[in-house]
Phi, psi and omega in degrees: 000155178295145179270357181269151174091160181282138177288128179245343173224126178227122176245134181230111173053045179290137173215143181224124179244139174248143179271124180251126181249144178283336182204165176296327179297321178295322178298318181294319179298324179291325180285331183235069184290152176292147180301127179083357181273134179250010183289143174252147184246020182224164172249142180269128174249118183268102179287327177232145183221102172059060179265126177226134175192167176226145174237130182258155182307131178089354178280153172243105188249127178259142175245121186238155179163162181290161177303134179089004183278346180117004183300309184293325177298318178298316179296320179300324178290315179298321180285346183087012179287331178215159182257147177290150174287324176222160175089184185225147174230136181225128182229132179239124178117161179287127185253135172251097184262099181301318179300308186293318183295315180297329182282345185247015176299148173279110187295333181277340181275158180283169175300319179300314180294323179290334173297316179294316180294312182297319178298319179294319179300324182272005172101005179274147176278156186304316182293331177291320180293314181299320180297332183256003187301312182300322179292321178297315181297320180293320180295315182295322176064037181255006173059226184294346179294347178301334180256017176250153179300143180301332182298343178270355183279150168284167177301321179296320180294321178296318180293321177300316180294318179298317180296319181298319179295312182298329181289351184243016186251009177054047181281160175263334180231123177253128179241117185238130180246085176055031180291340183284358179271358182256158176080179180277178184297325181296319179291319178300318179293325177298318179295316181298316180298318181294317179297319178302319178291320180298322184296343180294330183231343186250178180249132184243133170239112190237126182251135178200163169253007179256114182298326182297321180295319180296318180295331180284327190248344190235159175244353173224158181213153174232124179260119178254131181222118180062032177085003180236157173283117180269326178199148176216154179142215181303133187297323181295318180293317180294316180298320180295317179293320180296312181295324178297318179294320179296316179298320180297317179296318180294319178295321179296318179295323180294318179294322180294319181293331183281345181286000000 
């Protein structure tokens, strides 16, 4: 990472474990343990293991890795959706988390109502949200569905609405979790154009498993593999190493299948 600029995201030795239970009964036993019993009824799955990195103001940092490697878990920690089991996370500045906002929509409320709720959650005042509502609706491009309950939306429509809200909140840090894979090509291009403009003054943390997207939008990258940082640095170098590893794994699987 560049040594210039103020640090706005700092992660130190982050680790996140989830408790896995074989049955509902085991979960209940863990919640109501017998007096004096030290037995555990779950297995720990470590989604992240000792992750450390820094992001400086104005950087565009991509996080890459295969599905299930821990990318989304890391973003959830940065956004404040979940706490790490070990380690520390520090974030400075107003954050626009497309992932977090879309995951916390009120499913019974309409898109219009969720714009008001989401804007308030992200720190906007009611009059600010109302003043920008037409622009948010136009950006999302979901038409009459704006007045329908979110529970009727597809995953892509929810992400479009979340991105539109985040694009209007004057954030200093934008956190995107593969949102560019939703919607038609016109919407995807609209998002890319907006991100390009945002990067002139803001800080971007962008997660994807596609190396091409990271090279298009970022200048630094972090490759996560099995919950650990496997490589970090220049986005082109990290993307090249990642694609080489993927090709090696695919070739190995092909040779194994042919035996």
